[in-house]
C-alpha positions, 0 to 999 in steps of 0.5 A, spaced: 916 847 685 909 846 685 906 840 689 900 836 686 896 838 692 897 845 690 895 843 683 889 839 685 887 845 690 888 850 684 884 846 679 878 845 684 878 853 685 879 854 677 873 850 676 869 853 681 871 860 680 870 860 673 863 857 674 862 863 678 864 868 673 869 872 677 874 872 671 874 877 665 871 875 659 877 873 656 878 867 660 873 862 656 875 856 659 876 852 666 883 851 663 885 858 662 882 860 669 887 855 672 893 858 668 891 865 671 891 862 678 897 858 677 901 864 675 898 868 680 900 863 685 907 863 682 907 871 683 905 870 690 897 872 689 891 869 693 886 866 688 881 871 688 886 877 687 889 873 681 882 872 678 881 880 679 888 882 677 891 877 672 889 876 665 892 871 659 891 875 652 894 871 646 898 867 651 901 873 654 900 875 662 897 881 663 897 884 670 894 890 673 898 896 674 897 896 681 898 889 682 905 890 678 907 895 683 905 891 689 909 885 686 915 890 686 914 893 692 914 887 696 920 884 693 927 885 697 930 888 691 926 894 691 928 900 696 922 904 695 917 905 689 913 912 689 909 916 685 912 923 685 907 927 680 900 925 678 896 930 673 892 930 667 898 931 663 903 927 666 905 921 671 912 920 674 914 915 679 921 914 682 924 907 685 931 905 687 933 898 686 938 895 692 945 895 689 943 901 684 947 907 685 941 912 684 934 912 684 930 911 677 925 917 675 920 915 669 915 920 667 909 918 662 905 924 659 899 925 655 902 927 649 906 920 649 899 917 650 896 921 644 902 920 640 900 912 641 893 913 639 890 911 646 887 918 648 881 917 644 877 912 648 872 914 653 876 911 659 882 915 657 878 922 657 874 921 663 880 918 667 887 921 664 891 921 671 889 914 673 891 911 666 897 915 666 899 912 672 898 905 670 902 906 664 908 909 668 908 904 673 908 898 669 913 901 665 918 903 670 917 896 673 919 893 667 925 897 666 928 897 673 925 890 675 925 885 669 926 879 673 920 880 677 915 882 671 918 880 665 913 879 660 907 882 664 903 887 661 898 892 663 891 890 660 891 897 657 898 895 653 895 889 651 889 892 648 894 896 644 898 890 642 891 886 640 888 892 636 894 892 631 892 884 630 884 884 628 881 878 626 879 877 619 872 879 618 867 874 616 859 873 615 855 871 621 850 866 620 843 868 620 838 866 626 834 859 625 828 857 628 830 850 627 837 851 630 836 847 636 833 841 633 838 841 628 843 841 634 839 836 637 839 831 631 847 832 630 848 831 638 845 824 638 850 822 633 856 824 637 861 819 639 867 823 642 869 829 645 872 831 639 866 829 635 862 834 639 866 840 638 866 838 630 858 838 631 857 844 635 862 849 632 859 850 625 852 851 629 854 855 635 853 862 632 846 860 629 844 857 636 846 863 640 843 868 635 837 864 636 837 865 643 837 857 645 845 857 647 842 854 654 838 849 651 843 847 647 848 846 652 843 842 656 843 837 650 850 837 650 850 835 657 845 830 656 849 827 650 855 827 654 852 823 660 849 818 655 856 816 653 859 815 660 862 822 661 862 825 667 864 832 665 863 839 670 860 845 667 866 848 666 869 842 662 863 841 658 864 849 656 871 847 654 869 842 649 864 846 646 869 852 645 874 847 642 879 849 648 880 843 652 887 840 652 887 834 646 891 829 651 885 831 656 880 829 651 883 823 649 883 820 656 876 822 658 874 819 651 878 812 654 875 813 661 868 814 658 869 808 654 870 803 660 864 799 661 863 794 667 865 787 665 859 782 666 863 777 671 866 783 675 863 783 681 868 787 685 870 792 680 877 790 680 877 790 672 874 796 672 879 799 676 884 796 672 882 799 666 882 806 668 889 805 671 891 803 664 888 810 662 891 814 667 898 811 667 898 812 659 897 820 661 903 820 665 907 825 661 901 830 660 900 836 664 898 836 672 892 839 670 890 834 665 892 828 670 888 831 676 882 832 671 882 825 668 883 822 675 877 826 678 873 823 672 875 816 673 873 816 680 866 819 678 866 814 672 868 808 677 862 810 682 857 810 676 859 803 674 858 801 681 865 801 684 865 802 691 870 806 694 873 808 688 877 814 690 882 810 695 882 804 690 884 808 684 889 812 688 892 805 691 892 802 684 896 808 681 901 809 686 908 807 683 910 800 683 916 798 688 920 792 688 923 789 694 
């Protein structure tokens, strides 16, 4: 079982590494980055190895072939896993699992790849031996070690899966010189994170086509700050992408709405209000709870509450009865 300190560490790393741009293009939010690091942690990979080797495409884990083979090789269940042949025409792997009476040998040929419609890409034409090894290695890992790699696909395999499920075509909006000002006006009327996404979504592509995305995000950040939100860059991007967890969005809305009471000199009432919000999401995901707790600390500090972290921590501890 993963403890809260590990979740907190992975959450912080996900935010920083997402902002650093080390993940693949399909990782479009800090939440997805956290999921990648969490899966990597479960598989025993370091955070940077996870960021470079793991993707999540349409809810399925995609692990590079080299990482999949490494995962099997380091398991006590694997007596050996070796490459027997690698040419322009075929790749062959052999492995034996502890308890199996004999080794398993599997080959993947260029004829199989051609039949599956894979060889038309430049990557396959230029690197056929490597692509054949990836297909064969991933296939033998799933065949012999399903308990280790169940549900894990090679990125090339995921590309084949998603290729058969294309998005519905739609017309793109034209770039508008007034797109940024229209967004500025719409953002000024936003009152919640859901409202911000609803205002942003129909204007996003026009703003991108006009080349004003950075300025538009600055407007969003300024409006969020004015409303009392203390969002990281990654969290704001999640809001605009519509990928923020609903429970997290609701908690952040309530935290932002918390105001300083006129007679609250020591901040006790602010802390009490924030604790009510935090306890209200007790059944939410660990990532949501960690993010909401961080936001509550920042918001309390912005309202002038001293030593906000330790006070909120103490207030959120389970009540004990003597």
